[in-house]
Backbone as numpy.savetxt, mean C-alpha at the origin, in Angstrom:
# Nx Ny Nz CAx CAy CAz Cx Cy Cz
-26.39 -46.20 10.56 -27.23 -45.01 10.56 -26.35 -43.76 10.56
-26.65 -42.84 9.65 -25.88 -41.61 9.55 -26.52 -40.56 10.43
-25.69 -39.95 11.30 -26.19 -38.90 12.19 -25.74 -37.53 11.70
-26.64 -36.57 11.77 -26.28 -35.18 11.49 -25.70 -34.56 12.75
-24.48 -34.05 12.63 -23.81 -33.46 13.79 -23.72 -31.96 13.58
-24.27 -31.21 14.50 -24.25 -29.76 14.41 -23.31 -29.22 15.48
-22.33 -28.49 15.04 -21.39 -27.91 15.99 -21.91 -26.56 16.46
-21.99 -26.40 17.77 -22.49 -25.16 18.34 -21.48 -24.04 18.08
-21.96 -22.95 17.57 -21.10 -21.80 17.31 -20.84 -21.04 18.61
-19.54 -20.82 18.87 -19.16 -20.10 20.08 -19.20 -18.61 19.82
-19.95 -17.90 20.67 -20.02 -16.45 20.56 -19.57 -15.83 21.87
-18.61 -14.95 21.80 -18.20 -14.24 23.01 -17.76 -12.84 22.62
-17.89 -11.93 23.55 -17.54 -10.55 23.29 -16.28 -10.18 24.08
-15.63 -9.11 23.61 -14.44 -8.63 24.31 -14.81 -8.18 25.73
-15.99 -7.60 25.86 -16.43 -7.15 27.19 -16.57 -8.33 28.14
-17.13 -9.45 27.64 -17.26 -10.65 28.48 -15.88 -11.16 28.94
-14.94 -11.14 28.03 -13.59 -11.60 28.37 -12.95 -10.70 29.42
-13.15 -9.38 29.29 -12.60 -8.45 30.27 -13.26 -8.66 31.63
-14.57 -8.87 31.65 -15.28 -9.12 32.91 -14.79 -10.42 33.53
-14.60 -11.45 32.70 -14.11 -12.73 33.21 -12.72 -12.57 33.82
-11.83 -11.84 33.16 -10.49 -11.60 33.69 -10.57 -10.91 35.06
-11.40 -9.88 35.14 -11.53 -9.13 36.39 -12.06 -10.02 37.51
-13.08 -10.81 37.22 -13.67 -11.67 38.23 -12.73 -12.79 38.64
-11.88 -13.23 37.73 -10.89 -14.28 38.04 -9.89 -13.78 39.08
-9.62 -12.49 39.07 -8.68 -11.91 40.04 -9.38 -11.58 41.36
-10.63 -11.08 41.24 -11.34 -10.60 42.41 -12.08 -11.70 43.16
-12.77 -12.55 42.38 -13.53 -13.70 42.91 -14.65 -13.27 43.88
-15.12 -12.03 43.72 -16.23 -11.54 44.52 -17.11 -10.71 43.60
-18.33 -11.18 43.34 -19.21 -10.53 42.37 -19.49 -9.07 42.72
-19.83 -8.82 43.98 -20.19 -7.46 44.36 -19.00 -6.51 44.23
-17.87 -6.92 44.75 -16.68 -6.07 44.70 -16.19 -5.87 43.27
-16.28 -6.94 42.48 -15.82 -6.85 41.09 -16.73 -5.93 40.28
-18.02 -6.04 40.49 -18.96 -5.18 39.77 -18.71 -3.72 40.10
-18.44 -3.44 41.38 -18.14 -2.07 41.80 -16.87 -1.56 41.12
-15.86 -2.43 41.05 -14.59 -2.08 40.40 -14.79 -1.78 38.91
-15.68 -2.53 38.27 -15.95 -2.34 36.83 -16.98 -1.24 36.57
-17.57 -0.73 37.64 -18.58 0.33 37.54 -19.83 -0.15 36.79
-20.23 -1.39 37.07 -21.46 -1.96 36.51 -22.24 -2.58 37.66
-23.50 -2.99 37.37 -24.29 -3.63 38.41 -23.86 -5.09 38.57
-24.14 -5.63 39.74 -23.82 -7.04 40.00 -24.60 -7.94 39.05
-25.84 -7.55 38.75 -26.67 -8.34 37.83 -26.07 -8.37 36.43
-25.54 -7.22 35.97 -24.93 -7.15 34.64 -23.69 -8.03 34.55
-22.89 -8.03 35.63 -21.69 -8.88 35.66 -22.07 -10.35 35.66
-23.06 -10.72 36.49 -23.51 -12.12 36.55 -24.03 -12.59 35.21
-24.79 -11.72 34.50 -25.34 -12.07 33.20 -24.23 -12.27 32.17
-23.23 -11.41 32.20 -22.13 -11.51 31.23 -21.37 -12.83 31.41
-21.10 -13.21 32.67 -20.39 -14.45 32.94 -21.26 -15.66 32.56
-22.55 -15.57 32.87 -23.48 -16.65 32.51 -23.52 -16.86 30.99
-23.59 -15.76 30.23 -23.63 -15.85 28.76 -22.32 -16.41 28.21
-21.21 -16.03 28.83 -19.91 -16.56 28.38 -19.84 -18.07 28.61
-20.23 -18.53 29.78 -20.20 -19.95 30.09 -21.19 -20.71 29.20
-22.33 -20.11 28.93 -23.32 -20.74 28.05 -22.76 -20.90 26.64
-22.05 -19.87 26.16 -21.44 -19.92 24.84 -20.39 -21.01 24.76
-19.58 -21.13 25.81 -18.51 -22.15 25.84 -19.03 -23.54 26.21
-20.25 -23.57 26.75 -20.86 -24.82 27.21 -20.02 -25.49 28.31
-19.52 -24.66 29.20 -18.69 -25.16 30.30 -18.73 -24.16 31.45
-18.64 -24.64 32.67 -18.56 -23.77 33.84 -17.11 -23.37 34.07
-16.90 -22.10 34.35 -15.55 -21.58 34.56 -15.25 -21.36 36.04
-16.29 -21.28 36.86 -16.13 -21.06 38.29 -16.87 -22.14 39.07
-16.31 -22.50 40.21 -17.05 -23.28 41.20 -17.68 -22.28 42.14
-18.98 -22.47 42.44 -19.71 -21.48 43.22 -20.26 -22.11 44.50
-20.22 -21.33 45.57 -21.01 -21.67 46.75 -21.63 -20.38 47.28
-22.26 -20.45 48.38 -23.03 -19.30 48.87 -22.15 -18.10 49.21
-20.90 -18.34 49.56 -20.06 -17.24 50.04 -19.02 -16.74 49.05
-18.50 -17.62 48.19 -17.40 -17.16 47.32 -17.33 -17.98 46.03
-16.52 -17.46 45.10 -16.26 -18.12 43.82 -14.84 -18.67 43.81
-14.66 -19.75 43.07 -13.32 -20.31 42.86 -13.16 -20.62 41.38
-12.05 -20.22 40.80 -11.76 -20.52 39.41 -11.43 -22.00 39.29
-12.23 -22.75 38.52 -11.96 -24.19 38.38 -10.89 -24.45 37.31
-10.62 -25.72 37.03 -9.55 -26.07 36.08 -9.85 -25.55 34.68
-11.10 -25.66 34.25 -11.47 -25.12 32.95 -11.28 -23.60 32.91
-11.66 -22.96 34.02 -11.51 -21.51 34.10 -10.05 -21.08 34.06
-9.19 -21.83 34.76 -7.76 -21.52 34.77 -7.17 -21.66 33.37
-7.56 -22.74 32.68 -7.07 -22.96 31.32 -7.54 -21.85 30.38
-8.83 -21.49 30.51 -9.40 -20.45 29.65 -8.71 -19.10 29.89
-8.47 -18.78 31.16 -7.80 -17.53 31.50 -6.40 -17.46 30.89
-5.69 -18.56 30.95 -4.33 -18.61 30.39 -4.35 -18.40 28.88
-5.36 -18.95 28.20 -5.43 -18.86 26.74 -5.84 -17.47 26.25
-6.74 -16.82 26.97 -7.27 -15.54 26.48 -6.41 -14.35 26.88
-5.60 -14.49 27.92 -4.86 -13.33 28.44 -3.98 -12.65 27.39
-3.18 -13.39 26.60 -2.39 -12.70 25.55 -3.25 -12.11 24.45
-4.40 -12.73 24.18 -5.30 -12.19 23.15 -5.91 -10.87 23.60
-6.28 -10.80 24.87 -6.85 -9.57 25.40 -5.81 -8.45 25.39
-4.56 -8.77 25.72 -3.49 -7.78 25.67 -3.29 -7.25 24.26
-3.32 -8.16 23.28 -3.17 -7.74 21.88 -4.31 -6.82 21.45
-5.51 -7.20 21.84 -6.66 -6.39 21.46 -6.60 -5.02 22.12
-6.18 -4.95 23.38 -6.06 -3.66 24.07 -5.00 -2.79 23.40
-3.91 -3.43 22.94 -2.86 -2.68 22.25 -3.40 -2.09 20.94
-4.14 -2.91 20.19 -4.73 -2.44 18.93 -5.73 -1.31 19.20
-6.54 -1.49 20.22 -7.54 -0.48 20.58 -6.86 0.84 20.94
-5.76 0.76 21.67 -5.02 1.96 22.05 -4.43 2.67 20.83
-3.89 1.88 19.90 -3.32 2.45 18.68 -4.39 3.13 17.84
-5.58 2.52 17.79 -6.66 3.10 17.01 -7.10 4.44 17.60
-7.01 4.58 18.91 -7.42 5.81 19.58 -6.31 6.85 19.62
-5.08 6.41 19.30 -3.93 7.31 19.32 -3.94 8.20 18.08
-4.15 9.49 18.27 -4.26 10.41 17.15 -2.93 10.66 16.45
-1.83 10.32 17.12 -0.51 10.55 16.50 -0.09 9.40 15.60
-0.72 8.24 15.76 -0.33 7.06 14.97 -1.07 7.06 13.63
-0.31 6.94 12.55 -0.94 6.93 11.23 -0.13 6.05 10.29
-0.80 5.15 9.61 -0.12 4.21 8.72 -0.78 4.21 7.35
0.03 4.25 6.31 -0.47 4.24 4.93 0.24 3.17 4.12
-0.52 2.53 3.27 0.03 1.53 2.37 -0.05 2.09 0.95
1.07 2.16 0.26 1.06 2.76 -1.07 1.98 2.01 -2.02
1.67 2.15 -3.31 2.53 1.62 -4.36 2.84 2.74 -5.33
4.06 2.71 -5.83 4.48 3.74 -6.78 5.12 3.07 -7.98
5.08 3.76 -9.12 5.74 3.23 -10.31 7.25 3.20 -10.06
7.92 2.32 -10.79 9.34 2.10 -10.56 10.16 3.38 -10.68
9.93 4.14 -11.73 10.72 5.35 -11.95 10.50 6.38 -10.85
9.25 6.53 -10.43 8.95 7.46 -9.34 9.62 7.00 -8.05
9.48 5.71 -7.74 10.04 5.17 -6.50 11.55 5.28 -6.42
12.22 4.98 -7.52 13.69 4.96 -7.52 14.28 6.36 -7.62
13.66 7.22 -8.44 14.31 8.50 -8.77 13.68 9.74 -8.13
12.46 9.63 -7.59 11.79 10.84 -7.11 11.36 10.81 -5.64
11.45 9.66 -4.97 10.89 9.57 -3.62 11.89 9.83 -2.49
13.13 10.10 -2.82 14.14 10.28 -1.78 13.76 11.40 -0.81
13.32 12.52 -1.35 12.93 13.65 -0.50 11.74 13.32 0.38
10.82 12.52 -0.15 9.63 12.13 0.61 10.03 11.28 1.81
10.86 10.27 1.58 11.26 9.36 2.64 12.14 10.04 3.67
12.89 11.02 3.23 13.81 11.71 4.13 13.11 12.74 5.01
12.08 13.39 4.49 11.48 14.54 5.17 10.09 14.31 5.73
9.51 13.13 5.55 8.16 12.90 6.05 8.13 12.97 7.57
6.95 13.21 8.12 6.79 13.26 9.57 7.00 11.88 10.18
7.64 11.84 11.34 8.03 10.56 11.95 6.83 9.69 12.34
5.70 10.31 12.68 4.56 9.52 13.16 3.82 8.82 12.02
4.15 9.13 10.78 3.51 8.48 9.64 4.34 7.26 9.22
3.75 6.10 9.32 4.42 4.87 8.89 3.99 4.55 7.47
4.96 4.39 6.58 4.67 4.10 5.17 5.09 2.69 4.82
4.18 1.99 4.20 4.49 0.69 3.61 4.51 0.91 2.10
5.71 1.03 1.51 5.85 1.40 0.10 6.34 0.22 -0.71
5.68 -0.02 -1.83 6.08 -1.07 -2.75 6.18 -0.51 -4.17
6.98 -1.18 -5.00 7.15 -0.79 -6.40 6.28 -1.69 -7.28
5.60 -1.10 -8.24 4.81 -1.88 -9.21 4.64 -1.04 -10.47
4.18 -1.68 -11.55 3.90 -0.87 -12.73 2.51 -0.25 -12.61
2.24 0.71 -13.47 1.01 1.51 -13.34 -0.25 0.65 -13.40
-0.25 -0.35 -14.25 -1.43 -1.21 -14.40 -1.77 -1.91 -13.09
-0.76 -2.44 -12.42 -0.99 -3.15 -11.16 -1.35 -2.20 -10.03
-0.80 -0.99 -10.05 -1.14 -0.01 -9.02 -2.62 0.37 -9.12
-3.09 0.62 -10.33 -4.50 0.94 -10.55 -5.39 -0.19 -10.03
-5.02 -1.41 -10.35 -5.80 -2.58 -9.91 -5.87 -2.66 -8.39
-4.74 -2.44 -7.71 -4.72 -2.54 -6.25 -5.49 -1.42 -5.57
-5.47 -0.23 -6.15 -6.27 0.87 -5.58 -7.76 0.56 -5.75
-8.15 0.08 -6.91 -9.55 -0.26 -7.16 -10.05 -1.35 -6.23
-9.17 -2.29 -5.87 -9.54 -3.40 -5.00 -9.30 -3.10 -3.53
-8.94 -1.83 -3.24 -8.69 -1.38 -1.86 -7.59 -2.16 -1.16
-6.62 -2.63 -1.93 -5.46 -3.31 -1.37 -4.45 -2.30 -0.83
-4.46 -1.10 -1.37 -3.56 -0.04 -0.93 -4.34 1.26 -0.76
-3.77 2.20 -0.02 -4.45 3.47 0.23 -4.30 4.44 -0.94
-3.12 4.48 -1.51 -2.89 5.40 -2.63 -1.75 4.90 -3.49
-1.66 5.46 -4.70 -0.61 5.07 -5.62 -0.16 6.26 -6.45
1.01 6.11 -7.05 1.51 7.10 -8.01 1.79 6.38 -9.31
1.15 6.85 -10.37 1.25 6.18 -11.66 1.77 7.14 -12.73
2.22 6.56 -13.83 2.72 7.32 -14.97 1.75 7.13 -16.14
1.23 8.23 -16.66 0.47 8.13 -17.90 -1.02 7.98 -17.74
-1.60 7.10 -18.54 -3.04 7.06 -18.78 -3.79 6.35 -17.65
-4.90 6.96 -17.21 -5.78 6.34 -16.23 -7.18 6.92 -16.41
-8.13 6.09 -16.83 -9.47 6.58 -17.15 -10.57 6.01 -16.26
-10.21 5.22 -15.26 -11.23 4.57 -14.43 -12.01 5.59 -13.61
-13.32 5.52 -13.67 -14.19 6.49 -12.99 -14.24 6.29 -11.48
-13.79 5.14 -10.99 -13.81 4.89 -9.55 -12.55 5.40 -8.86
-11.67 6.03 -9.60 -10.44 6.56 -9.03 -10.47 8.09 -9.00
-9.94 8.62 -7.94 -9.70 10.05 -7.84 -8.25 10.30 -8.26
-8.05 11.18 -9.24 -6.71 11.47 -9.76 -6.32 12.90 -9.42
-5.09 13.06 -8.96 -4.53 14.39 -8.73 -3.23 14.48 -9.53
-3.20 15.43 -10.44 -2.00 15.57 -11.27 -0.83 16.11 -10.44
0.30 15.43 -10.56 1.51 15.89 -9.87 2.33 16.81 -10.77
2.54 16.38 -12.01 3.36 17.17 -12.92 3.29 16.56 -14.32
3.81 17.30 -15.28 4.06 16.76 -16.62 5.48 16.20 -16.64
5.66 15.16 -17.42 6.97 14.52 -17.49 7.29 14.21 -18.95
8.51 14.48 -19.35 8.93 14.24 -20.73 9.62 12.89 -20.85
9.26 12.14 -21.88 9.96 10.92 -22.23 10.93 11.23 -23.36
12.14 10.69 -23.27 13.13 10.94 -24.31 13.73 9.62 -24.80
14.26 9.66 -26.00 14.99 8.51 -26.56 16.46 8.70 -26.24
17.11 7.63 -25.76 18.52 7.72 -25.38 19.34 6.65 -26.11
20.62 6.97 -26.30 21.59 6.04 -26.88 22.93 6.23 -26.19
23.89 5.35 -26.48 25.20 5.48 -25.85 26.11 6.43 -26.62
25.70 6.81 -27.84 26.52 7.69 -28.66 25.80 9.01 -28.90
26.58 10.05 -29.02 26.02 11.35 -29.32 25.79 11.46 -30.82
24.55 11.65 -31.20 24.19 11.74 -32.61 23.97 13.20 -32.97
24.65 13.67 -34.00 24.65 15.10 -34.32 23.38 15.58 -35.02
22.69 14.71 -35.66 21.52 15.13 -36.43 20.22 14.83 -35.69
19.16 15.47 -36.14 17.83 15.17 -35.65 17.20 14.10 -36.54
16.30 13.31 -35.96 15.68 12.21 -36.70 14.17 12.33 -36.65
13.52 11.95 -37.74 12.11 11.62 -37.67 12.02 10.24 -37.02
10.96 10.01 -36.30 10.86 8.76 -35.54 10.88 7.54 -36.46
10.34 7.67 -37.68 10.33 6.50 -38.57 11.73 6.15 -39.08
12.67 7.09 -38.98 14.04 6.80 -39.39 14.75 5.89 -38.38
14.16 5.75 -37.20 14.79 4.95 -36.14 14.12 3.60 -35.92
13.10 3.31 -36.70 12.33 2.11 -36.40 13.08 0.81 -36.64
14.11 0.83 -37.45 14.87 -0.39 -37.69 16.04 -0.58 -36.72
16.29 0.40 -35.87 17.29 0.22 -34.82 16.79 -0.81 -33.81
17.70 -1.32 -33.00 17.31 -2.26 -31.94 16.81 -1.46 -30.73
15.59 -1.77 -30.31 14.95 -1.02 -29.23 14.75 -1.88 -27.98
14.83 -1.20 -26.85 14.48 -1.80 -25.55 13.27 -1.06 -25.01
12.43 -1.76 -24.26 11.29 -1.07 -23.63 10.96 -1.73 -22.31
10.17 -1.03 -21.51 9.65 -1.61 -20.28 8.59 -2.65 -20.63
8.17 -3.39 -19.60 7.23 -4.49 -19.78 5.81 -3.99 -20.02
4.93 -4.89 -20.45 3.52 -4.57 -20.61 2.94 -4.13 -19.27
2.18 -3.04 -19.30 1.62 -2.50 -18.06 2.36 -1.27 -17.57
3.55 -1.03 -18.14 4.31 0.16 -17.77 3.65 1.40 -18.35
3.50 2.44 -17.51 2.89 3.68 -17.99 3.71 4.35 -19.07
5.04 4.35 -18.91 5.91 4.99 -19.90 5.79 4.30 -21.26
5.78 2.97 -21.25 5.67 2.24 -22.51 4.34 2.52 -23.20
3.28 2.53 -22.42 1.95 2.73 -22.99 1.82 4.10 -23.65
2.35 5.12 -22.98 2.30 6.48 -23.53 3.11 6.56 -24.82
4.29 5.98 -24.83 5.16 6.03 -26.00 4.54 5.33 -27.20
4.03 4.13 -26.98 3.43 3.38 -28.09 2.19 4.09 -28.64
1.41 4.70 -27.77 0.23 5.44 -28.23 0.59 6.68 -29.04
1.80 7.21 -28.79 2.23 8.42 -29.49 2.83 8.13 -30.86
3.22 6.89 -31.10 3.85 6.54 -32.38 2.85 6.64 -33.53
3.29 7.12 -34.69 2.44 7.06 -35.89 2.05 5.62 -36.19
0.88 5.43 -36.75 0.37 4.07 -36.98 1.25 3.25 -37.92
1.97 3.93 -38.81 2.78 3.19 -39.78 4.19 2.85 -39.25
4.48 3.25 -38.00 5.82 2.99 -37.43 5.76 1.76 -36.53
6.58 0.77 -36.85 6.70 -0.45 -36.06 8.15 -0.59 -35.61
8.39 -0.50 -34.33 9.75 -0.54 -33.82 10.30 -1.97 -33.80
11.59 -2.06 -33.95 12.29 -3.35 -33.87 12.59 -3.62 -32.40
11.58 -4.10 -31.68 11.69 -4.28 -30.24 12.39 -5.60 -29.92
13.57 -5.50 -29.29 14.39 -6.68 -29.00 14.05 -7.27 -27.64
13.98 -6.42 -26.61 13.71 -6.91 -25.25 12.69 -6.02 -24.56
11.82 -6.67 -23.78 10.94 -5.98 -22.84 11.43 -6.31 -21.44
11.74 -5.30 -20.65 12.36 -5.50 -19.35 11.57 -4.77 -18.27
11.55 -5.33 -17.06 10.79 -4.68 -15.97 11.69 -3.84 -15.08
12.85 -3.44 -15.60 13.79 -2.66 -14.81 14.36 -1.51 -15.64
14.12 -0.27 -15.21 14.70 0.89 -15.87 16.21 0.87 -15.76
16.72 0.47 -14.59 18.18 0.42 -14.39 18.83 -0.55 -15.37
18.21 -1.69 -15.60 18.76 -2.67 -16.53 18.73 -2.15 -17.96
17.66 -1.46 -18.32 17.57 -0.86 -19.66 18.71 0.13 -19.86
18.95 0.98 -18.86 20.03 1.96 -18.98 21.39 1.29 -19.17
21.64 0.23 -18.41 22.94 -0.46 -18.52 23.10 -1.12 -19.89
22.02 -1.69 -20.42 22.10 -2.32 -21.74 22.34 -1.28 -22.83
21.71 -0.13 -22.70 21.93 0.94 -23.69 23.39 1.40 -23.63
23.94 1.51 -22.43 25.34 1.95 -22.28 26.31 0.97 -22.94
25.99 -0.31 -22.91 26.94 -1.34 -23.35 26.62 -1.93 -24.71
25.46 -1.62 -25.27 25.08 -2.22 -26.55 24.60 -1.17 -27.54
24.23 -1.63 -28.70 23.73 -0.72 -29.75 22.21 -0.67 -29.71
21.69 -0.19 -28.58 20.25 -0.13 -28.39 19.78 1.31 -28.26
18.51 1.51 -28.56 17.80 2.74 -28.24 16.71 2.40 -27.23
16.38 3.36 -26.39 15.30 3.15 -25.42 14.63 4.47 -25.13
13.37 4.42 -24.80 12.64 5.62 -24.39 12.43 5.54 -22.88
12.86 6.60 -22.18 12.83 6.62 -20.73 12.41 8.00 -20.23
11.86 8.08 -19.02 11.57 9.40 -18.45 12.87 10.20 -18.32
12.80 11.46 -18.65 14.01 12.29 -18.62 14.61 12.35 -17.23
13.75 12.40 -16.20 14.29 12.49 -14.83 15.06 11.23 -14.43
14.75 10.09 -15.07 15.41 8.83 -14.69 16.81 8.71 -15.28
17.15 9.55 -16.25 18.49 9.51 -16.86 19.23 10.83 -16.65
18.79 11.61 -15.69 19.38 12.92 -15.45 20.88 12.82 -15.19
21.29 11.92 -14.32 22.72 11.79 -13.99 23.52 11.30 -15.19
22.96 10.36 -15.93 23.68 9.82 -17.09 23.85 10.86 -18.19
22.86 11.71 -18.37 22.98 12.78 -19.37 24.04 13.80 -18.96
24.06 14.13 -17.66 25.04 15.11 -17.17 26.46 14.57 -17.25
26.63 13.28 -16.99 27.97 12.67 -17.05 28.33 12.17 -18.44
27.41 12.31 -19.39 27.58 11.89 -20.79 27.84 10.38 -20.93
27.22 9.64 -20.03 27.22 8.18 -20.19 26.09 7.75 -21.11
25.09 8.61 -21.24 24.01 8.43 -22.21 23.75 9.78 -22.88
23.15 9.71 -24.09 22.86 10.92 -24.83 21.42 10.89 -25.32
20.81 12.07 -25.34 19.45 12.18 -25.85 19.48 12.21 -27.37
18.63 11.40 -27.98 18.47 11.40 -29.43 17.41 12.45 -29.77
17.80 13.45 -30.52 16.87 14.54 -30.85 15.93 14.12 -31.97
14.64 14.39 -31.76 13.61 13.97 -32.71 12.93 15.17 -33.36
12.58 15.01 -34.61 11.86 16.05 -35.34 10.36 15.84 -35.20
9.66 16.89 -34.81 8.19 16.88 -34.77 7.63 15.71 -33.95
8.36 15.33 -32.95 7.88 14.20 -32.13 8.35 14.40 -30.69
7.45 14.92 -29.87 7.75 15.13 -28.47 6.77 14.32 -27.64
7.29 13.55 -26.72 6.46 12.65 -25.93 6.36 13.20 -24.51
5.16 13.49 -24.10 4.92 14.00 -22.75 3.81 13.19 -22.11
3.94 12.96 -20.84 2.87 12.28 -20.11 2.73 12.93 -18.75
1.75 12.51 -17.98 1.49 13.10 -16.68 1.71 12.07 -15.58
2.17 12.53 -14.45 2.25 11.70 -13.25 1.05 12.03 -12.38
0.39 11.00 -11.88 -0.81 11.18 -11.07 -0.68 10.49 -9.72
-1.21 11.14 -8.70 -1.47 10.48 -7.44 -2.92 9.99 -7.51
-3.16 8.73 -7.16 -4.51 8.19 -7.26 -4.93 7.52 -5.95
-6.23 7.59 -5.67 -6.82 6.84 -4.56 -8.28 6.57 -4.92
-8.90 5.65 -4.21 -10.28 5.27 -4.53 -11.23 6.43 -4.20
-12.21 6.61 -5.05 -13.14 7.74 -4.87 -13.94 7.63 -3.58
-14.07 6.41 -3.04 -14.84 6.21 -1.81 -13.98 6.29 -0.54
-12.71 6.58 -0.69 -11.83 6.62 0.47 -12.21 7.79 1.38
-12.21 7.53 2.68 -12.48 8.59 3.65 -11.26 9.51 3.73
-11.48 10.78 3.49 -10.37 11.75 3.43 -10.25 12.49 4.76
-9.43 11.94 5.65 -9.18 12.67 6.89 -8.05 13.68 6.70
-7.84 14.50 7.69 -6.86 15.59 7.57 -5.44 15.07 7.34
-5.08 13.99 8.03 -3.72 13.44 7.88 -3.48 12.93 6.47
-4.49 12.28 5.88 -4.33 11.75 4.53 -4.17 12.89 3.52
-5.01 13.91 3.63 -4.94 15.05 2.71 -3.60 15.77 2.84
-3.15 15.98 4.07 -1.88 16.66 4.29 -0.71 15.86 3.72
-0.75 14.54 3.90 0.34 13.73 3.37 0.35 13.75 1.84
-0.82 13.68 1.23 -0.89 13.74 -0.24 -0.30 15.05 -0.75
-0.62 16.15 -0.10 -0.08 17.46 -0.51 1.44 17.49 -0.34
1.91 16.94 0.76 3.36 16.86 1.01 4.04 16.01 -0.05
3.43 14.88 -0.39 3.98 13.97 -1.40 4.13 14.66 -2.75
3.11 15.36 -3.16 3.13 16.07 -4.44 4.22 17.15 -4.45
4.30 17.92 -3.37 5.29 18.99 -3.29 6.71 18.45 -3.33
6.96 17.35 -2.63 8.32 16.78 -2.59 8.74 16.22 -3.95
7.81 15.59 -4.64 8.14 15.06 -5.98 8.42 16.19 -6.94
7.63 17.24 -6.86 7.86 18.39 -7.75 9.24 19.01 -7.51
9.70 18.99 -6.26 11.03 19.51 -5.94 12.14 18.68 -6.60
11.90 17.36 -6.70 12.93 16.47 -7.22 13.09 16.56 -8.73
12.07 17.07 -9.42 12.12 17.11 -10.88 13.06 18.20 -11.38
């Protein structure tokens, strides 16, 4: 014969656990209720409901006093660290100075523009920062996996709030200084490097190309630093944000390839979900973030 077995769901509240802890130390209902600033009836009911939920007695009772039994001692030992953790979390939530944000930024922004942000931010703000391409950042903001993101280029989703940080120029670079200007179609047979699918810079560049121009794309790479090193050591061309090659241009380790009638510009955006609650700390940090990035450009 097959029997249906129903497991009783255990329900307990944090308040019940706190009352149980207090009574375990005091072992006197009247005195404990006075200490907790509640009625004796309310304390008795809370303990009764807790024992009913656990389906076990936690105290041995007689007319004069309570004694914590073996089940009660075991239960007290198990819940004590959990109650401490919960009290710590509760305290942090009530602490107005504590603030934590989770954000993702595009690789170029994170590597080349965030130094001032990380150096000068307020100490009470804890940042969990990760690098991702623009496509993945948009996805994580939409799914509420992160609080905010910084992306490069195109973003049309109506569920996102976008704040423009700045305009940014993309340039073509090579390891040799070329004296002449080129139409973009004159370079299509050169060996090209680009960022991976989902990169904001790549998407903007490809959208800007004339329809009849097909580049000889050799490698797609998820690292701007690797692209720069390959261009320095090989016969490649690559399109990169100008700010990401600033040092190389100044030291003449890379050179800008001048283009005729073809200028590539895109925008950097700070994004967050349109339904996000905008408290003062979040707004202030966003303004600080934008100002610091603009300083680095």
